N, C-alpha and C positions, 0 to 999 in steps of 0.2 A: 549402547553404542559400541562400535567395533573399534578395537585399538590395535596398534601395532603388535603387542604381546599376544592378544587373542588371535590375530591373524597367524602369527609364527607358530603356535602350538597347534593349529588346525590345518595348515596348508599343506602338509606332506601328502595326505590322502587325496586332496584335489589334484596336486601336481602329479602324483603317480597315475591317477586315472587319465589325465591328459596325455602323459607319456604312453600309456597303454594304447590310447586312441590312436596315437601317431606311429607306435611301433608294436604291431600285433605279434610278430614273431622275430623279426630282425630288420635292421636298416640295411637293406640289400645293397644300395649304391655304396654307402660307406664301408661295409664289410668287403666288398669287391675291390675298392681301391686303396684301402688301409687294413690289410689282413692282420697286422701286428700293432701293439700299442706303441705310440710314440707321442712325446710331449710337444705341445704347440701352444700358440697364443693367437688371439683374435681381438680386434678392437671394436668396441661399442661406440658407435658415432650417431649423434643426433642429425637429422636431416630437416628439421623445422624447429621454430622457436616454440617453447612451452614449458610446462612444469613436469619435471621428471617424477615418476612414482612407480614403485614396484621392484626396486633394485634388490631387495632381499629375496624377492620371488624369483627374480632372473638368476641370482646367484645360486638359489636352492635347487633349481632344475639341474644345473650342472653337478652340484655336490651329490644329488642323488644317483647320477650316472657315474660319477667318478669322485669318490670321497676325498681325493687328493687335489681336486681342483682348487684354484685360488682366484678370487675375483678382486681386483684392485680397483675400487670405485674412486672417481675423483669428484663426484657429486653426492648428495644425499637426497632423500625423498623430500620433495617440496621445493627443491631449488629450481631456479629459472634457468633453462639452457637454451643455447642459440644453434642455428642452423650451421652444421659443419663441426660442432664442438665435440671433443673426445670426452665421452662420459666415463669410460673405464676400459680395463683390460682384463680379459679372462684367459687363464692359463690352466692346461691340464691335458689329459689324453684326447688327442685329436679326434678319435672316434666319438668320444662323449661330446666334444665341441660341435662336431657335425650333426650328431643325432639329436642333441638338445636344442639346437639353434632356434628351430621355428617355435617350439613349444615356449622357450624362454622369451622370445620376442613377442609372441602372441600376448602373454601376460603383461609384459612391459609396455608395449604399444597401447593395449587397451586401457591399463591403469593410467598411463600418462595422459592418454586422451581425455579421460574422465576428470583427472585432476586439472587439466588445462581448462576444460569447459566450465567446471565448477568454480575455478578462480575468476573467470570472466563474469559469471553471473553473481558471485559473492561480492566482487568489486562494486557492482551496482547498489549493494546495500550498506556499503561503508558509512558509518556514522549514524545508522538507523537502529532502532531497537528490534526490527524484524529479522529473524533468523531463517536462513535458507536450509530446507530439509531435503533429503532424498526420499525415495519410496521403496516399495518391494517390487518395482518393476525392473528387475536386474535379469541378467543372462543366466540361465540355469547353470548351477555348479560354478558360478562366478561371483556369488553374493559377498562373501568375506572380503575378497579382493576389490570389488567395485565399491563397497561401502567404505572401506579404508581409503580408497582413492578420493572419495567425496571429502572425507575428513582432511586429507592432505591438501586438497584444493581450497579448503577454507569453508566447506559446508558442515552441516550438523546432521548425524544420522536420526532418521525416524526409527520406529521399532525395527528391530532386525528380522523378526519373523512372527508367525502367527502366535507363537507361544509367549512373545515378549511384551505384549500389551493388548488392551481391549479397544478395538475401533469398530464401532456399530456403523455399517454402511447400509445403502438402500435396500439391499436384499436381505440383510439381517432384519431390518424393520419390517419388511414384508413377511418374513418368516415368523416374527413374533407378533406381528398384528398392529404394532404401533411403537413410536419412539419411547413413550412412557413404559410400556411393558418390557421393551428390549432392555432399557437402562435398569429397570427393577430386577430383571433376570440376571443381568450382569452383575449387579451388586450382591445378589444372593449367592451367586456362584463363585465369584472371584475373591481372592484375599483382600482384606480392606486396604492394604498398601498400594493396590493397582488403581490408576486413574482410569476413567471411562471417557472415551472420546466418541462424539456422535457426528456423523456426516449429515448435513442439512443442505437442501436446495432451495428452500423458500423461507421467507420471514415467519410464516406460520409454523413451520417445523423448527425454526430457530426458538421461538416461544416455547414450544413443547419441550424441547431439549433442555432449555434453561429451567423450566417448571420441574422437570424430571431430576435435576441435579448433575447434569453432565458437567465434567470437569474441564473438558476441551470440546470445542465446537469446530468442526471443518466446514468452512463455507465453500461449498462445491459449485464450481462454474457460475459464480454470480458476477453480474456486471458491477462496475465500480460504485454506482449509485446505491445499489441495493447492498453491496458490502459495507458502505459507509453506514447505512441505516442499522445493519445487523451489528457492527461494532458499537454504535451508539446504544442499542438495546442491551447488548451484553454488559457494557459499563463496568467491566473488571469483575463481574460475577463468575467468569470462566475465562480460560485462555482461548484464543482464536487462531485458526490455521486457514490460509486461503490455499485452495487447490483447484486445478483444472484451467487449461488454457493459459498456463503460465509461461511467458516468454521473456527473453532479456529486456525487450522493450517495455514490457509492462512492470517490471520489478520496481522501479523507483516510484511510480504511482500507487501500487500495491502497498509499498512501505509507508507512504504518505497517509493512507487511510488508517493506518494504526493497528494492523494485525499483529499478533505476536510471531507467527510462523508463516512461511510460505513454502509449499512443497512442489517439487517439480520432478516428475518422472524422467523428463529429458536428460537429467544429469547422468542417468545410467543407460537409458534406452536409445538416446540419440546422439550421444557424444562421439565425434569421429575419432579414430585412432590417431596416435601421434607417430609420425614417420621416423623410425629408428632402425639402424642396420648394424649388423655384425660383419665387419669387413676385415681384409688383410690377413686371413688366417695364413699362419706359417709355422713350419717346425722350429723347435728350438734345440 
């Protein structure tokens, strides 16, 4: 699972690449109107209600451009913010504030949008044993930020990447020849400390996965009645995860069925950004 510490020690390379994408040689507009260094300040203002997330990333963008910049935050990640609320003030070289504005906001808006959307879905599972998971359906080069945002919003991280866990899906089964063979090969290859998860689409596949000794069974795109029968057959012999066609409206009924986890790619691939602006820049 991604943590705040993990994200902090890995984020500089990602941010630097994002800045390089936006500034290939120079910020020609800023250099034209601001030829010399001059201190300034700008206000970070929320323009809609939601969960703020990514303040340390926002701050780091400016630190990489101006090590003397200072961000005074009035909120912390996970806080609920309201439309029109002042989130913080960034101070530093005006050239850095202008050049870093879009990159910093891109991170903050995206991460806050994911945290806000995740909170909405997680609230549907309050009081239930079912945990909300994300997936690997993340924006390229944004995974640590997006998975961190899911956690801030109240969700739980699934495996971080392909090196992080064994998940045998339909094409793996096709390559191996059967569920039984795929699980056997995974057991023979992987360290004993790793769990083996198998994706199944039918009750027949479920029975085979149980017989093969799968630790976790992903119930993929099953209707509610089939899922109920699947949970009954598992009967605690493995953990269960519901995946596919997961919407906010379905979460409560999925939880009532009794699965241990429900994964939703929409947390990262379909969350709208949160509207946040950097305004009122002025020299000091």
